[in-house]
C-alpha positions in Angstrom: 9.5 -9.4 0.2 8.6 -8.7 -3.4 4.8 -8.8 -3.6 4.1 -7.8 -7.2 5.8 -6.4 -10.3 4.2 -4.4 -13.1 5.2 -2.3 -16.1 4.3 1.3 -16.9 4.6 2.3 -20.5 4.5 5.6 -22.4 3.3 5.6 -26.0 3.5 8.7 -28.1 4.6 11.2 -25.4 6.4 11.3 -22.0 4.2 10.8 -18.9 4.8 11.9 -15.4 3.7 9.6 -12.6 3.0 11.1 -9.1 1.4 8.2 -7.2 0.0 4.7 -7.5 -3.0 3.2 -5.8 -2.8 -0.4 -4.8 -5.6 -2.7 -3.7 -5.2 -5.9 -1.6 -6.9 -8.9 -3.3 -8.1 -12.0 -1.4 -9.5 -12.7 2.0 -6.5 -11.8 4.2 -6.7 -8.8 6.6 -5.4 -5.4 5.6 -2.4 -6.0 7.9 -1.2 -9.1 6.0 1.3 -6.8 4.2 3.0 -3.9 6.0 5.4 -1.1 5.1 4.7 -1.2 1.3 7.0 0.7 -1.0 7.6 1.0 -4.7 11.0 0.2 -6.3 12.4 0.6 -9.8 15.8 -0.1 -11.2 17.3 2.8 -9.2 15.8 1.7 -5.8 13.0 3.0 -3.6 10.8 5.6 -5.3 7.8 6.0 -3.0 6.6 6.8 0.5 5.9 3.9 2.8 2.2 2.9 3.3 -0.2 0.3 4.7 -3.5 -0.9 3.4 -6.6 0.8 4.8 -8.7 -1.7 6.7 -12.0 -0.3 5.3 -11.1 0.0 1.6 -8.1 -2.5 1.3 -6.3 0.2 -0.7 -3.2 2.3 -0.2 -1.9 5.3 -2.2 1.9 5.4 -2.5 3.2 8.9 -3.4 6.4 9.0 -5.4 9.3 10.7 -3.7 10.1 12.5 -7.0 7.8 12.5 -10.1 8.7 9.5 -12.3 9.0 10.5 -15.9 8.5 7.7 -18.4 9.9 8.7 -21.8 7.8 8.2 -24.9 8.2 4.7 -26.3 9.7 3.3 -23.1 8.6 1.1 -20.2 9.4 1.3 -16.5 9.3 -1.8 -14.4 7.9 -1.2 -10.9 8.0 -3.6 -7.9 5.8 -3.6 -4.8 7.7 -4.7 -1.8 6.8 -4.9 1.9 6.9 -7.2 4.9 4.4 -9.9 5.8 2.5 -8.8 8.9 1.2 -12.2 9.9 1.3 -15.7 8.4 -2.3 -17.0 8.2 -2.4 -19.4 5.2 -4.5 -16.9 3.4 -4.1 -16.4 -0.4 -3.7 -12.7 -1.1 -2.3 -10.5 -3.9 -2.0 -6.9 -4.9 -3.5 -5.0 -7.8 -2.7 -1.6 -9.3 -6.1 0.2 -9.5 -5.1 3.7 -10.2 -2.0 5.6 -11.6 -2.1 9.3 -11.0 -0.2 10.7 -13.9 -0.1 13.2 -16.7 -1.5 10.6 -19.2 -5.0 11.3 -20.4 -5.9 7.6 -20.1 -4.4 4.7 -18.4 -5.3 1.4 -20.1 -5.6 -2.1 -18.7 -6.3 -1.3 -15.1 -6.5 -3.0 -12.7 -3.3 -5.0 -13.1 -3.1 -7.9 -10.7 0.0 -9.5 -9.3 0.4 -13.1 -8.5 -1.6 -14.6 -5.6 0.7 -15.4 -2.6 0.0 -17.8 0.3 1.0 -16.1 3.6 
């Protein structure tokens, strides 16, 4: 199931992305989404992970460093399975991008709220 989609953009120079940290938003348990991965236009680009029950975060490491060329944008989707249907309203936010960029603007980026 596609849970969220976001864009990563490089301005004046290329950036290399190594991992992305996601946070679960809302009142649902950390197990509401399972087996989270990142996809781009070429397919799966990250390890699989689950939200930590204490921090409600997960760091997904990229299988290969993702290079975003200067002046371009890469669309990334967060996909996973729904662990339990509870009627809770939950979402996913990008809270950290581990990259070669000196600054990452406009974080956190929140996806749509989903009722599960």
